[in-house]
C-alpha positions in Angstrom: 0.0 0.0 0.0 1.3 3.4 -0.9 2.1 5.6 2.1 1.3 8.8 0.2 -1.9 8.1 -1.7 -3.2 5.1 0.2 -3.8 3.1 -3.0 -2.7 -0.6 -3.3 -1.2 0.1 -6.7 0.4 3.6 -6.6 1.0 5.5 -9.8 2.9 8.3 -8.1 6.5 9.0 -9.0 7.9 9.4 -5.4 10.5 7.3 -3.8 8.1 5.5 -1.3 6.1 3.9 -4.1 9.0 1.5 -5.1 10.3 0.7 -1.6 11.9 -2.6 -0.9 9.3 -5.2 0.0 10.1 -6.9 3.3 6.8 -8.9 4.1 3.4 -9.5 2.5 0.3 -8.4 4.4 -2.0 -11.4 5.3 -5.1 -9.2 4.8 -4.6 -7.3 1.5 -1.8 -9.5 0.1 0.2 -6.4 -0.9 3.8 -5.9 0.0 4.9 -4.3 3.3 7.8 -2.1 2.3 10.6 -0.4 4.1 9.3 2.3 6.3 5.7 1.1 6.6 4.1 0.3 10.0 3.1 -3.3 10.4 2.0 -5.8 13.1 3.0 -9.4 13.4 0.4 -11.7 14.8 1.1 -15.4 15.1 3.8 -15.3 12.4 1.5 -13.4 10.0 2.2 -9.7 9.1 -0.4 -7.0 8.6 -0.2 -3.4 7.5 -1.2 -1.3 10.5 -3.7 0.4 8.2 -5.3 -2.9 7.2 -5.9 -3.8 10.9 -7.4 -0.3 11.5 -10.0 -0.9 8.7 -11.1 -4.4 9.9 -14.3 -5.1 11.7 -13.9 -6.0 15.4 -15.2 -9.6 14.7 -12.4 -10.1 12.2 -9.8 -8.8 14.6 -11.1 -11.1 17.4 -10.9 -14.0 15.0 -7.3 -13.2 14.1 -6.5 -13.2 17.8 -8.3 -16.5 18.3 -11.3 -15.2 20.3 -14.8 -16.3 19.7 -17.8 -14.0 20.0 -20.5 -15.7 22.1 -24.1 -14.9 22.9 -25.2 -14.9 26.5 -28.4 -16.6 27.5 -30.1 -19.9 27.9 -29.2 -22.6 25.3 -32.0 -25.1 24.8 
């Protein structure tokens, strides 16, 4: 993901668009390049921005938590 324009495929001509890819984001499958913020969760890497855009249920799933419903189960 481009740090300047936020697009997955940047058409800008600035130095950040062609940075050295270090990891691949497990969410968007785009490269995580030098200088980008990322988070490693259980040996998978994610752009910080990708995690910020995720729904809470998806984040809980990544962390291995299950959303439950309280009440009587018949």
